[in-house]
N, CA, C and O atoms as CSV, one atom per row, in Angstrom:
chain,resi,resn,atom,element,x,y,z
A,1,MET,N,N,-7.036,18.200,-35.631
A,1,MET,CA,C,-7.420,18.231,-34.237
A,1,MET,C,C,-6.370,17.460,-33.435
A,1,MET,O,O,-6.155,16.277,-33.696
A,2,PRO,N,N,-5.706,18.109,-32.457
A,2,PRO,CA,C,-4.674,17.427,-31.682
A,2,PRO,C,C,-5.267,16.373,-30.757
A,2,PRO,O,O,-6.379,16.522,-30.251
A,3,THR,N,N,-4.509,15.314,-30.549
A,3,THR,CA,C,-4.948,14.277,-29.614
A,3,THR,C,C,-4.171,14.417,-28.313
A,3,THR,O,O,-3.031,14.883,-28.302
A,4,THR,N,N,-4.794,14.013,-27.232
A,4,THR,CA,C,-4.145,14.049,-25.934
A,4,THR,C,C,-3.531,12.697,-25.656
A,4,THR,O,O,-4.216,11.675,-25.680
A,5,ALA,N,N,-2.230,12.694,-25.391
A,5,ALA,CA,C,-1.540,11.441,-25.101
A,5,ALA,C,C,-1.928,10.950,-23.715
A,5,ALA,O,O,-2.072,11.739,-22.781
A,6,ALA,N,N,-2.093,9.658,-23.595
A,6,ALA,CA,C,-2.412,9.064,-22.298
A,6,ALA,C,C,-1.198,9.163,-21.380
A,6,ALA,O,O,-0.058,9.031,-21.823
A,7,VAL,N,N,-1.456,9.394,-20.109
A,7,VAL,CA,C,-0.382,9.449,-19.125
A,7,VAL,C,C,0.104,8.023,-18.888
A,7,VAL,O,O,-0.693,7.152,-18.540
A,8,PRO,N,N,1.408,7.770,-19.071
A,8,PRO,CA,C,1.907,6.409,-18.891
A,8,PRO,C,C,1.730,5.929,-17.454
A,8,PRO,O,O,1.922,6.683,-16.501
A,9,LEU,N,N,1.369,4.693,-17.326
A,9,LEU,CA,C,1.184,4.069,-16.025
A,9,LEU,C,C,2.195,2.942,-15.898
A,9,LEU,O,O,2.309,2.088,-16.776
A,10,ILE,N,N,2.916,2.953,-14.803
A,10,ILE,CA,C,3.861,1.893,-14.504
A,10,ILE,C,C,3.318,1.158,-13.287
A,10,ILE,O,O,2.854,1.794,-12.341
A,11,ALA,N,N,3.368,-0.158,-13.295
A,11,ALA,CA,C,2.807,-0.930,-12.188
A,11,ALA,C,C,3.756,-2.041,-11.770
A,11,ALA,O,O,4.475,-2.616,-12.588
A,12,TRP,N,N,3.738,-2.323,-10.482
A,12,TRP,CA,C,4.503,-3.412,-9.885
A,12,TRP,C,C,3.573,-4.166,-8.958
A,12,TRP,O,O,2.633,-3.586,-8.415
A,13,SER,N,N,3.821,-5.439,-8.770
A,13,SER,CA,C,3.027,-6.229,-7.840
A,13,SER,C,C,3.916,-7.334,-7.282
A,13,SER,O,O,4.723,-7.925,-7.999
A,14,ARG,N,N,3.752,-7.601,-5.984
A,14,ARG,CA,C,4.540,-8.673,-5.374
A,14,ARG,C,C,3.757,-9.260,-4.209
A,14,ARG,O,O,3.183,-8.532,-3.400
A,15,ALA,N,N,3.742,-10.584,-4.136
A,15,ALA,CA,C,3.118,-11.292,-3.017
A,15,ALA,C,C,4.185,-11.587,-1.962
A,15,ALA,O,O,5.343,-11.853,-2.283
A,16,PHE,N,N,3.765,-11.533,-0.692
A,16,PHE,CA,C,4.652,-11.778,0.440
A,16,PHE,C,C,3.988,-12.788,1.372
A,16,PHE,O,O,2.765,-12.787,1.507
A,17,PRO,N,N,4.768,-13.643,2.013
A,17,PRO,CA,C,4.192,-14.500,3.061
A,17,PRO,C,C,3.618,-13.614,4.177
A,17,PRO,O,O,4.160,-12.547,4.466
A,18,GLY,N,N,2.545,-14.051,4.786
A,18,GLY,CA,C,1.868,-13.259,5.815
A,18,GLY,C,C,2.502,-13.366,7.181
A,18,GLY,O,O,1.827,-13.696,8.156
A,19,THR,N,N,3.791,-13.090,7.265
A,19,THR,CA,C,4.515,-13.170,8.532
A,19,THR,C,C,5.056,-11.786,8.899
A,19,THR,O,O,5.319,-10.971,8.014
A,20,PRO,N,N,5.223,-11.516,10.195
A,20,PRO,CA,C,5.656,-10.180,10.626
A,20,PRO,C,C,6.968,-9.712,9.992
A,20,PRO,O,O,7.121,-8.518,9.733
A,21,ASP,N,N,7.908,-10.605,9.737
A,21,ASP,CA,C,9.182,-10.181,9.144
A,21,ASP,C,C,9.023,-9.661,7.718
A,21,ASP,O,O,9.919,-8.992,7.203
A,22,GLN,N,N,7.897,-9.958,7.077
A,22,GLN,CA,C,7.676,-9.514,5.702
A,22,GLN,C,C,7.204,-8.064,5.619
A,22,GLN,O,O,7.163,-7.492,4.530
A,23,VAL,N,N,6.848,-7.464,6.755
A,23,VAL,CA,C,6.509,-6.037,6.766
A,23,VAL,C,C,7.733,-5.245,6.307
A,23,VAL,O,O,7.614,-4.339,5.482
A,24,ARG,N,N,8.891,-5.581,6.833
A,24,ARG,CA,C,10.145,-4.922,6.450
A,24,ARG,C,C,10.431,-5.138,4.961
A,24,ARG,O,O,10.847,-4.210,4.267
A,25,GLU,N,N,10.209,-6.356,4.477
A,25,GLU,CA,C,10.468,-6.652,3.063
A,25,GLU,C,C,9.534,-5.862,2.152
A,25,GLU,O,O,9.953,-5.403,1.089
A,26,ALA,N,N,8.281,-5.699,2.551
A,26,ALA,CA,C,7.329,-4.910,1.762
A,26,ALA,C,C,7.749,-3.442,1.731
A,26,ALA,O,O,7.658,-2.794,0.689
A,27,ARG,N,N,8.210,-2.914,2.873
A,27,ARG,CA,C,8.698,-1.527,2.905
A,27,ARG,C,C,9.890,-1.362,1.966
A,27,ARG,O,O,9.967,-0.380,1.227
A,28,ARG,N,N,10.815,-2.313,1.990
A,28,ARG,CA,C,11.993,-2.250,1.123
A,28,ARG,C,C,11.584,-2.301,-0.354
A,28,ARG,O,O,12.127,-1.563,-1.177
A,29,PHE,N,N,10.631,-3.168,-0.683
A,29,PHE,CA,C,10.111,-3.280,-2.050
A,29,PHE,C,C,9.614,-1.920,-2.544
A,29,PHE,O,O,9.963,-1.488,-3.643
A,30,LEU,N,N,8.802,-1.250,-1.731
A,30,LEU,CA,C,8.255,0.044,-2.132
A,30,LEU,C,C,9.338,1.124,-2.157
A,30,LEU,O,O,9.376,1.931,-3.086
A,31,ALA,N,N,10.205,1.152,-1.167
A,31,ALA,CA,C,11.269,2.163,-1.133
A,31,ALA,C,C,12.165,2.058,-2.360
A,31,ALA,O,O,12.593,3.079,-2.898
A,32,ASP,N,N,12.454,0.843,-2.808
A,32,ASP,CA,C,13.274,0.661,-4.006
A,32,ASP,C,C,12.573,1.207,-5.244
A,32,ASP,O,O,13.213,1.814,-6.102
A,33,ILE,N,N,11.276,0.996,-5.342
A,33,ILE,CA,C,10.508,1.513,-6.477
A,33,ILE,C,C,10.505,3.035,-6.482
A,33,ILE,O,O,10.634,3.657,-7.537
A,34,LEU,N,N,10.357,3.631,-5.311
A,34,LEU,CA,C,10.148,5.078,-5.204
A,34,LEU,C,C,11.420,5.883,-4.952
A,34,LEU,O,O,11.339,7.081,-4.682
A,35,ALA,N,N,12.563,5.271,-5.030
A,35,ALA,CA,C,13.808,5.985,-4.748
A,35,ALA,C,C,13.830,7.328,-5.480
A,35,ALA,O,O,13.657,7.385,-6.697
A,36,GLY,N,N,14.043,8.405,-4.723
A,36,GLY,CA,C,14.133,9.743,-5.305
A,36,GLY,C,C,12.826,10.503,-5.383
A,36,GLY,O,O,12.835,11.682,-5.734
A,37,GLN,N,N,11.720,9.889,-5.075
A,37,GLN,CA,C,10.433,10.578,-5.121
A,37,GLN,C,C,10.194,11.332,-3.816
A,37,GLN,O,O,10.599,10.870,-2.749
A,38,GLN,N,N,9.545,12.479,-3.893
A,38,GLN,CA,C,9.302,13.267,-2.693
A,38,GLN,C,C,8.297,12.612,-1.749
A,38,GLN,O,O,8.231,12.991,-0.579
A,39,VAL,N,N,7.527,11.660,-2.211
A,39,VAL,CA,C,6.509,11.016,-1.364
A,39,VAL,C,C,6.999,9.713,-0.738
A,39,VAL,O,O,6.220,9.027,-0.076
A,40,THR,N,N,8.253,9.358,-0.927
A,40,THR,CA,C,8.742,8.053,-0.487
A,40,THR,C,C,8.496,7.799,0.988
A,40,THR,O,O,7.966,6.744,1.335
A,41,GLY,N,N,8.857,8.719,1.869
A,41,GLY,CA,C,8.694,8.506,3.313
A,41,GLY,C,C,7.248,8.270,3.703
A,41,GLY,O,O,6.949,7.328,4.436
A,42,ASP,N,N,6.339,9.120,3.218
A,42,ASP,CA,C,4.921,8.958,3.530
A,42,ASP,C,C,4.379,7.659,2.954
A,42,ASP,O,O,3.607,6.961,3.610
A,43,ALA,N,N,4.780,7.333,1.731
A,43,ALA,CA,C,4.292,6.118,1.080
A,43,ALA,C,C,4.721,4.876,1.844
A,43,ALA,O,O,3.923,3.958,2.034
A,44,VAL,N,N,5.974,4.839,2.285
A,44,VAL,CA,C,6.492,3.680,3.004
A,44,VAL,C,C,5.828,3.568,4.378
A,44,VAL,O,O,5.511,2.462,4.816
A,45,LEU,N,N,5.613,4.692,5.062
A,45,LEU,CA,C,4.937,4.661,6.361
A,45,LEU,C,C,3.513,4.135,6.224
A,45,LEU,O,O,3.093,3.280,7.003
A,46,CYS,N,N,2.764,4.639,5.240
A,46,CYS,CA,C,1.394,4.153,5.027
A,46,CYS,C,C,1.385,2.667,4.686
A,46,CYS,O,O,0.560,1.915,5.204
A,47,LEU,N,N,2.301,2.243,3.818
A,47,LEU,CA,C,2.371,0.825,3.470
A,47,LEU,C,C,2.644,-0.015,4.706
A,47,LEU,O,O,2.019,-1.058,4.901
A,48,SER,N,N,3.566,0.429,5.536
A,48,SER,CA,C,3.899,-0.313,6.750
A,48,SER,C,C,2.671,-0.522,7.618
A,48,SER,O,O,2.474,-1.609,8.162
A,49,GLU,N,N,1.848,0.498,7.755
A,49,GLU,CA,C,0.626,0.392,8.560
A,49,GLU,C,C,-0.350,-0.620,7.956
A,49,GLU,O,O,-0.912,-1.445,8.677
A,50,LEU,N,N,-0.553,-0.561,6.640
A,50,LEU,CA,C,-1.526,-1.459,6.009
A,50,LEU,C,C,-1.036,-2.902,5.988
A,50,LEU,O,O,-1.821,-3.827,6.196
A,51,VAL,N,N,0.250,-3.097,5.739
A,51,VAL,CA,C,0.793,-4.451,5.732
A,51,VAL,C,C,0.764,-5.043,7.140
A,51,VAL,O,O,0.454,-6.222,7.314
A,52,SER,N,N,1.084,-4.231,8.137
A,52,SER,CA,C,0.994,-4.702,9.528
A,52,SER,C,C,-0.423,-5.129,9.858
A,52,SER,O,O,-0.631,-6.162,10.494
A,53,ASN,N,N,-1.404,-4.338,9.428
A,53,ASN,CA,C,-2.805,-4.709,9.648
A,53,ASN,C,C,-3.135,-6.039,8.973
A,53,ASN,O,O,-3.818,-6.883,9.554
A,54,ALA,N,N,-2.650,-6.221,7.749
A,54,ALA,CA,C,-2.930,-7.466,7.032
A,54,ALA,C,C,-2.370,-8.667,7.777
A,54,ALA,O,O,-3.033,-9.698,7.887
A,55,VAL,N,N,-1.157,-8.537,8.288
A,55,VAL,CA,C,-0.505,-9.652,8.977
A,55,VAL,C,C,-1.142,-9.925,10.337
A,55,VAL,O,O,-1.292,-11.081,10.732
A,56,VAL,N,N,-1.512,-8.874,11.046
A,56,VAL,CA,C,-2.026,-9.025,12.414
A,56,VAL,C,C,-3.533,-9.288,12.452
A,56,VAL,O,O,-4.004,-10.085,13.264
A,57,HIS,N,N,-4.286,-8.624,11.579
A,57,HIS,CA,C,-5.744,-8.626,11.716
A,57,HIS,C,C,-6.502,-9.395,10.640
A,57,HIS,O,O,-7.723,-9.515,10.742
A,58,SER,N,N,-5.836,-9.920,9.617
A,58,SER,CA,C,-6.565,-10.636,8.564
A,58,SER,C,C,-6.118,-12.095,8.515
A,58,SER,O,O,-5.205,-12.515,9.225
A,59,ASP,N,N,-6.788,-12.843,7.661
A,59,ASP,CA,C,-6.411,-14.241,7.476
A,59,ASP,C,C,-5.038,-14.390,6.812
A,59,ASP,O,O,-4.510,-15.499,6.737
A,60,SER,N,N,-4.462,-13.298,6.336
A,60,SER,CA,C,-3.106,-13.346,5.779
A,60,SER,C,C,-2.094,-13.817,6.806
A,60,SER,O,O,-1.100,-14.453,6.454
A,61,GLY,N,N,-2.338,-13.509,8.081
A,61,GLY,CA,C,-1.411,-13.879,9.136
A,61,GLY,C,C,-1.526,-15.314,9.613
A,61,GLY,O,O,-0.740,-15.755,10.451
A,62,LYS,N,N,-2.498,-16.048,9.086
A,62,LYS,CA,C,-2.642,-17.459,9.454
A,62,LYS,C,C,-1.601,-18.293,8.723
A,62,LYS,O,O,-1.074,-17.851,7.702
A,63,PRO,N,N,-1.289,-19.491,9.220
A,63,PRO,CA,C,-0.297,-20.338,8.539
A,63,PRO,C,C,-0.614,-20.491,7.051
A,63,PRO,O,O,-1.736,-20.826,6.673
A,64,GLY,N,N,0.389,-20.242,6.223
A,64,GLY,CA,C,0.233,-20.329,4.775
A,64,GLY,C,C,-0.365,-19.095,4.135
A,64,GLY,O,O,-0.494,-19.037,2.913
A,65,GLY,N,N,-0.733,-18.102,4.940
A,65,GLY,CA,C,-1.347,-16.886,4.406
A,65,GLY,C,C,-0.335,-15.996,3.703
A,65,GLY,O,O,0.876,-16.150,3.862
A,66,GLN,N,N,-0.860,-15.069,2.927
A,66,GLN,CA,C,-0.006,-14.116,2.241
A,66,GLN,C,C,-0.764,-12.821,2.022
A,66,GLN,O,O,-1.984,-12.772,2.183
A,67,PHE,N,N,-0.046,-11.779,1.657
A,67,PHE,CA,C,-0.630,-10.511,1.245
A,67,PHE,C,C,0.106,-10.078,-0.011
A,67,PHE,O,O,1.224,-10.524,-0.272
A,68,THR,N,N,-0.521,-9.212,-0.782
A,68,THR,CA,C,0.075,-8.719,-2.018
A,68,THR,C,C,0.102,-7.201,-1.988
A,68,THR,O,O,-0.868,-6.560,-1.586
A,69,VAL,N,N,1.214,-6.635,-2.415
A,69,VAL,CA,C,1.356,-5.190,-2.563
A,69,VAL,C,C,1.334,-4.890,-4.049
A,69,VAL,O,O,2.078,-5.485,-4.828
A,70,HIS,N,N,0.465,-3.954,-4.435
A,70,HIS,CA,C,0.353,-3.528,-5.823
A,70,HIS,C,C,0.597,-2.025,-5.866
A,70,HIS,O,O,-0.016,-1.268,-5.113
A,71,VAL,N,N,1.491,-1.599,-6.746
A,71,VAL,CA,C,1.876,-0.194,-6.856
A,71,VAL,C,C,1.610,0.271,-8.279
A,71,VAL,O,O,2.031,-0.380,-9.236
A,72,GLU,N,N,0.911,1.399,-8.426
A,72,GLU,CA,C,0.695,2.017,-9.733
A,72,GLU,C,C,1.182,3.451,-9.652
A,72,GLU,O,O,0.875,4.167,-8.698
A,73,MET,N,N,1.941,3.869,-10.651
A,73,MET,CA,C,2.491,5.214,-10.650
A,73,MET,C,C,2.395,5.803,-12.047
A,73,MET,O,O,2.669,5.128,-13.039
A,74,ASN,N,N,2.007,7.060,-12.114
A,74,ASN,CA,C,2.132,7.812,-13.352
A,74,ASN,C,C,2.850,9.109,-13.019
A,74,ASN,O,O,3.355,9.260,-11.907
A,75,GLU,N,N,2.907,10.035,-13.939
A,75,GLU,CA,C,3.699,11.248,-13.696
A,75,GLU,C,C,3.113,12.139,-12.609
A,75,GLU,O,O,3.804,13.027,-12.111
A,76,ASN,N,N,1.862,11.925,-12.232
A,76,ASN,CA,C,1.218,12.802,-11.265
A,76,ASN,C,C,0.890,12.170,-9.928
A,76,ASN,O,O,0.766,12.876,-8.927
A,77,SER,N,N,0.750,10.876,-9.890
A,77,SER,CA,C,0.264,10.285,-8.647
A,77,SER,C,C,0.744,8.851,-8.467
A,77,SER,O,O,1.307,8.221,-9.363
A,78,LEU,N,N,0.486,8.382,-7.262
A,78,LEU,CA,C,0.892,7.059,-6.842
A,78,LEU,C,C,-0.290,6.415,-6.136
A,78,LEU,O,O,-0.913,7.040,-5.278
A,79,ARG,N,N,-0.608,5.171,-6.487
A,79,ARG,CA,C,-1.653,4.409,-5.816
A,79,ARG,C,C,-1.037,3.098,-5.349
A,79,ARG,O,O,-0.393,2.385,-6.119
A,80,ILE,N,N,-1.246,2.798,-4.080
A,80,ILE,CA,C,-0.708,1.576,-3.503
A,80,ILE,C,C,-1.854,0.805,-2.887
A,80,ILE,O,O,-2.687,1.372,-2.181
A,81,GLU,N,N,-1.895,-0.494,-3.156
A,81,GLU,CA,C,-2.933,-1.372,-2.632
A,81,GLU,C,C,-2.282,-2.515,-1.867
A,81,GLU,O,O,-1.235,-3.029,-2.263
A,82,VAL,N,N,-2.918,-2.905,-0.765
A,82,VAL,CA,C,-2.529,-4.100,-0.031
A,82,VAL,C,C,-3.730,-5.033,-0.055
A,82,VAL,O,O,-4.795,-4.695,0.460
A,83,LEU,N,N,-3.559,-6.201,-0.650
A,83,LEU,CA,C,-4.608,-7.205,-0.754
A,83,LEU,C,C,-4.321,-8.263,0.291
A,83,LEU,O,O,-3.248,-8.866,0.295
A,84,ASP,N,N,-5.289,-8.493,1.189
A,84,ASP,CA,C,-5.056,-9.466,2.257
A,84,ASP,C,C,-5.922,-10.700,2.063
A,84,ASP,O,O,-6.629,-10.819,1.062
A,85,GLY,N,N,-5.868,-11.606,3.010
A,85,GLY,CA,C,-6.552,-12.882,2.915
A,85,GLY,C,C,-7.971,-12.890,3.430
A,85,GLY,O,O,-8.576,-13.956,3.540
A,86,GLY,N,N,-8.520,-11.733,3.749
A,86,GLY,CA,C,-9.892,-11.667,4.236
A,86,GLY,C,C,-9.985,-11.850,5.735
A,86,GLY,O,O,-8.989,-11.778,6.454
A,87,GLY,N,N,-11.183,-12.084,6.183
A,87,GLY,CA,C,-11.457,-12.169,7.610
A,87,GLY,C,C,-12.323,-10.993,8.017
A,87,GLY,O,O,-12.676,-10.149,7.194
A,88,LEU,N,N,-12.657,-10.950,9.277
A,88,LEU,CA,C,-13.522,-9.874,9.769
A,88,LEU,C,C,-12.811,-8.535,9.699
A,88,LEU,O,O,-11.616,-8.445,9.983
A,89,TRP,N,N,-13.541,-7.495,9.323
A,89,TRP,CA,C,-13.002,-6.140,9.257
A,89,TRP,C,C,-13.380,-5.437,10.540
A,89,TRP,O,O,-14.563,-5.254,10.826
A,90,ALA,N,N,-12.385,-5.042,11.317
A,90,ALA,CA,C,-12.648,-4.385,12.588
A,90,ALA,C,C,-12.693,-2.880,12.443
A,90,ALA,O,O,-13.259,-2.205,13.303
A,91,GLY,N,N,-12.115,-2.323,11.381
A,91,GLY,CA,C,-12.075,-0.879,11.218
A,91,GLY,C,C,-11.111,-0.250,12.207
A,91,GLY,O,O,-10.359,-0.940,12.894
A,92,ALA,N,N,-11.150,1.055,12.263
A,92,ALA,CA,C,-10.263,1.785,13.170
A,92,ALA,C,C,-10.796,1.671,14.586
A,92,ALA,O,O,-11.908,2.112,14.875
A,93,GLY,N,N,-10.024,1.094,15.444
A,93,GLY,CA,C,-10.426,0.928,16.832
A,93,GLY,C,C,-10.002,2.100,17.683
A,93,GLY,O,O,-9.472,3.095,17.190
A,94,VAL,N,N,-10.243,1.963,18.958
A,94,VAL,CA,C,-9.798,2.965,19.910
A,94,VAL,C,C,-8.310,2.750,20.134
A,94,VAL,O,O,-7.894,1.660,20.529
A,95,PRO,N,N,-7.505,3.774,19.887
A,95,PRO,CA,C,-6.064,3.595,20.046
A,95,PRO,C,C,-5.683,3.231,21.482
A,95,PRO,O,O,-6.227,3.778,22.441
A,96,ASP,N,N,-4.748,2.307,21.608
A,96,ASP,CA,C,-4.150,2.022,22.905
A,96,ASP,C,C,-2.652,2.260,22.749
A,96,ASP,O,O,-2.233,2.907,21.789
A,97,GLU,N,N,-1.856,1.761,23.652
A,97,GLU,CA,C,-0.425,2.035,23.588
A,97,GLU,C,C,0.239,1.484,22.329
A,97,GLU,O,O,1.194,2.082,21.833
A,98,GLN,N,N,-0.250,0.342,21.793
A,98,GLN,CA,C,0.411,-0.275,20.649
A,98,GLN,C,C,-0.409,-0.289,19.374
A,98,GLN,O,O,0.166,-0.343,18.287
A,99,HIS,N,N,-1.718,-0.242,19.463
A,99,HIS,CA,C,-2.548,-0.481,18.285
A,99,HIS,C,C,-3.599,0.617,18.106
A,99,HIS,O,O,-3.868,1.401,19.017
A,100,GLY,N,N,-4.186,0.648,16.903
A,100,GLY,CA,C,-5.346,1.485,16.657
A,100,GLY,C,C,-5.069,2.822,16.014
A,100,GLY,O,O,-5.975,3.648,15.906
A,101,ARG,N,N,-3.843,3.063,15.584
A,101,ARG,CA,C,-3.527,4.354,14.976
A,101,ARG,C,C,-3.219,4.273,13.479
A,101,ARG,O,O,-3.146,5.304,12.811
A,102,GLY,N,N,-3.039,3.079,12.951
A,102,GLY,CA,C,-2.582,2.915,11.576
A,102,GLY,C,C,-3.452,3.571,10.531
A,102,GLY,O,O,-2.942,4.307,9.687
A,103,LEU,N,N,-4.750,3.327,10.560
A,103,LEU,CA,C,-5.628,3.924,9.555
A,103,LEU,C,C,-5.747,5.427,9.740
A,103,LEU,O,O,-5.961,6.154,8.771
A,104,ASN,N,N,-5.610,5.902,10.975
A,104,ASN,CA,C,-5.601,7.350,11.197
A,104,ASN,C,C,-4.365,7.987,10.572
A,104,ASN,O,O,-4.448,9.076,10.003
A,105,ILE,N,N,-3.232,7.323,10.673
A,105,ILE,CA,C,-2.006,7.818,10.039
A,105,ILE,C,C,-2.194,7.869,8.530
A,105,ILE,O,O,-1.861,8.868,7.894
A,106,VAL,N,N,-2.724,6.801,7.959
A,106,VAL,CA,C,-2.946,6.759,6.510
A,106,VAL,C,C,-3.887,7.885,6.090
A,106,VAL,O,O,-3.636,8.555,5.089
A,107,SER,N,N,-4.957,8.100,6.836
A,107,SER,CA,C,-5.923,9.140,6.462
A,107,SER,C,C,-5.316,10.538,6.531
A,107,SER,O,O,-5.753,11.430,5.802
A,108,GLN,N,N,-4.327,10.748,7.383
A,108,GLN,CA,C,-3.676,12.056,7.490
A,108,GLN,C,C,-2.641,12.291,6.393
A,108,GLN,O,O,-2.447,13.428,5.964
A,109,LEU,N,N,-1.980,11.241,5.936
A,109,LEU,CA,C,-0.911,11.396,4.951
A,109,LEU,C,C,-1.374,11.259,3.506
A,109,LEU,O,O,-0.816,11.899,2.614
A,110,ALA,N,N,-2.381,10.437,3.267
A,110,ALA,CA,C,-2.832,10.170,1.898
A,110,ALA,C,C,-3.850,11.212,1.449
A,110,ALA,O,O,-4.602,11.754,2.258
A,111,ARG,N,N,-3.861,11.483,0.148
A,111,ARG,CA,C,-4.889,12.402,-0.360
A,111,ARG,C,C,-6.228,11.699,-0.499
A,111,ARG,O,O,-7.275,12.345,-0.534
A,112,ALA,N,N,-6.191,10.354,-0.578
A,112,ALA,CA,C,-7.411,9.541,-0.596
A,112,ALA,C,C,-7.032,8.139,-0.153
A,112,ALA,O,O,-5.895,7.707,-0.345
A,113,TRP,N,N,-7.990,7.422,0.445
A,113,TRP,CA,C,-7.758,6.024,0.801
A,113,TRP,C,C,-9.119,5.356,0.955
A,113,TRP,O,O,-10.140,6.028,1.102
A,114,GLY,N,N,-9.120,4.024,0.919
A,114,GLY,CA,C,-10.369,3.304,1.066
A,114,GLY,C,C,-10.142,1.812,1.171
A,114,GLY,O,O,-9.015,1.321,1.233
A,115,ARG,N,N,-11.266,1.114,1.189
A,115,ARG,CA,C,-11.254,-0.339,1.347
A,115,ARG,C,C,-12.297,-0.927,0.425
A,115,ARG,O,O,-13.407,-0.405,0.314
A,116,ASP,N,N,-11.941,-2.014,-0.236
A,116,ASP,CA,C,-12.847,-2.755,-1.114
A,116,ASP,C,C,-12.737,-4.228,-0.759
A,116,ASP,O,O,-11.775,-4.641,-0.111
A,117,GLY,N,N,-13.703,-5.013,-1.173
A,117,GLY,CA,C,-13.644,-6.450,-0.976
A,117,GLY,C,C,-14.600,-6.929,0.089
A,117,GLY,O,O,-15.567,-6.251,0.437
A,118,ASP,N,N,-14.309,-8.119,0.604
A,118,ASP,CA,C,-15.153,-8.688,1.653
A,118,ASP,C,C,-14.347,-9.701,2.460
A,118,ASP,O,O,-13.203,-10.013,2.131
A,119,SER,N,N,-14.963,-10.201,3.513
A,119,SER,CA,C,-14.255,-11.093,4.435
A,119,SER,C,C,-13.958,-12.457,3.811
A,119,SER,O,O,-13.057,-13.157,4.274
A,120,GLU,N,N,-14.684,-12.841,2.788
A,120,GLU,CA,C,-14.481,-14.147,2.151
A,120,GLU,C,C,-13.371,-14.131,1.107
A,120,GLU,O,O,-12.501,-15.003,1.112
A,121,THR,N,N,-13.395,-13.146,0.212
A,121,THR,CA,C,-12.432,-13.105,-0.889
A,121,THR,C,C,-11.200,-12.283,-0.569
A,121,THR,O,O,-10.201,-12.369,-1.282
A,122,GLY,N,N,-11.250,-11.508,0.465
A,122,GLY,CA,C,-10.115,-10.680,0.867
A,122,GLY,C,C,-10.421,-9.201,0.730
A,122,GLY,O,O,-11.287,-8.789,-0.041
A,123,TRP,N,N,-9.686,-8.419,1.498
A,123,TRP,CA,C,-9.836,-6.970,1.498
A,123,TRP,C,C,-8.697,-6.340,0.712
A,123,TRP,O,O,-7.561,-6.814,0.752
A,124,THR,N,N,-9.007,-5.284,0.009
A,124,THR,CA,C,-7.997,-4.443,-0.618
A,124,THR,C,C,-8.095,-3.079,0.031
A,124,THR,O,O,-9.099,-2.381,-0.109
A,125,VAL,N,N,-7.048,-2.706,0.741
A,125,VAL,CA,C,-6.980,-1.373,1.327
A,125,VAL,C,C,-5.972,-0.599,0.501
A,125,VAL,O,O,-4.865,-1.079,0.255
A,126,TRP,N,N,-6.347,0.593,0.072
A,126,TRP,CA,C,-5.537,1.363,-0.861
A,126,TRP,C,C,-5.374,2.798,-0.372
A,126,TRP,O,O,-6.143,3.287,0.456
A,127,TYR,N,N,-4.358,3.452,-0.907
A,127,TYR,CA,C,-4.175,4.878,-0.677
A,127,TYR,C,C,-3.502,5.504,-1.879
A,127,TYR,O,O,-2.834,4.830,-2.663
A,128,GLU,N,N,-3.694,6.815,-2.010
A,128,GLU,CA,C,-3.107,7.565,-3.108
A,128,GLU,C,C,-2.332,8.747,-2.554
A,128,GLU,O,O,-2.762,9.409,-1.609
A,129,LEU,N,N,-1.189,8.996,-3.156
A,129,LEU,CA,C,-0.334,10.119,-2.807
A,129,LEU,C,C,0.054,10.854,-4.076
A,129,LEU,O,O,-0.021,10.293,-5.169
A,130,GLY,N,N,0.456,12.069,-3.943
A,130,GLY,CA,C,0.939,12.844,-5.067
A,130,GLY,C,C,0.956,14.298,-4.672
A,130,GLY,O,O,0.418,14.641,-3.620
A,131,PRO,N,N,1.536,15.151,-5.446
A,131,PRO,CA,C,2.213,14.847,-6.702
A,131,PRO,C,C,3.587,14.244,-6.465
A,131,PRO,O,O,4.167,14.361,-5.386
A,132,LEU,N,N,4.082,13.602,-7.498
A,132,LEU,CA,C,5.408,13.012,-7.429
A,132,LEU,C,C,6.443,14.052,-7.828
A,132,LEU,O,O,6.111,15.074,-8.427
A,133,ALA,N,N,7.694,13.785,-7.493
A,133,ALA,CA,C,8.783,14.695,-7.852
A,133,ALA,C,C,8.868,14.806,-9.365
A,133,ALA,O,O,8.854,13.793,-10.065
A,134,SER,N,N,8.953,16.002,-9.865
A,134,SER,CA,C,9.003,16.188,-11.323
A,134,SER,C,C,10.338,15.712,-11.864
A,134,SER,O,O,11.392,15.926,-11.266
A,135,GLY,N,N,10.259,15.061,-13.013
A,135,GLY,CA,C,11.459,14.615,-13.689
A,135,GLY,C,C,12.066,13.332,-13.142
A,135,GLY,O,O,12.971,12.773,-13.761
A,136,ALA,N,N,11.595,12.855,-12.004
A,136,ALA,CA,C,12.140,11.627,-11.438
A,136,ALA,C,C,11.237,10.480,-11.789
A,136,ALA,O,O,10.036,10.531,-11.525
A,137,ALA,N,N,11.780,9.468,-12.366
A,137,ALA,CA,C,10.989,8.294,-12.736
A,137,ALA,C,C,11.679,7.061,-12.192
A,137,ALA,O,O,12.900,6.931,-12.272
A,138,ALA,N,N,10.903,6.177,-11.650
A,138,ALA,CA,C,11.461,4.922,-11.124
A,138,ALA,C,C,11.731,3.977,-12.289
A,138,ALA,O,O,11.039,4.014,-13.306
A,139,ASP,N,N,12.718,3.155,-12.133
A,139,ASP,CA,C,12.997,2.127,-13.139
A,139,ASP,C,C,11.972,1.020,-13.028
A,139,ASP,O,O,11.600,0.619,-11.925
A,140,GLU,N,N,11.523,0.534,-14.144
A,140,GLU,CA,C,10.594,-0.597,-14.132
A,140,GLU,C,C,11.421,-1.861,-14.016
A,140,GLU,O,O,11.981,-2.354,-14.995
A,141,ASN,N,N,11.486,-2.385,-12.768
A,141,ASN,CA,C,12.332,-3.537,-12.531
A,141,ASN,C,C,11.610,-4.644,-11.781
A,141,ASN,O,O,12.247,-5.528,-11.208
A,142,ALA,N,N,10.320,-4.600,-11.782
A,142,ALA,CA,C,9.582,-5.647,-11.058
A,142,ALA,C,C,8.571,-6.289,-11.971
A,142,ALA,O,O,7.848,-7.193,-11.553
């Protein structure tokens, strides 16, 4: 009886200080991991929205705060999580000239997304994209 091999999972994780300049660093971190993948642009845009939310709207943006980006990839899909420092969850607000569109962008680009956690221990906002480019694999360097 043949056995089915498990799909390999590669994961990276990195914590960042909760300051606005670290949004760019988080985007660079993900872009380096995903170099050559067909989902890179969408993945980086979604990450930028979630990291910006963490810095602006959660306790991650307070002095000494931080957020963590966790990336999981296998041959078929990509899951990215942003773990923040907690605080009140405002959800998607009414868009104005500068704010309120980030989660709508994520919902349009991702095949699935959601939120777990609570205001005390922190929120994890995640999204999934796929399929990934066939034959292209990122180097495990984190």
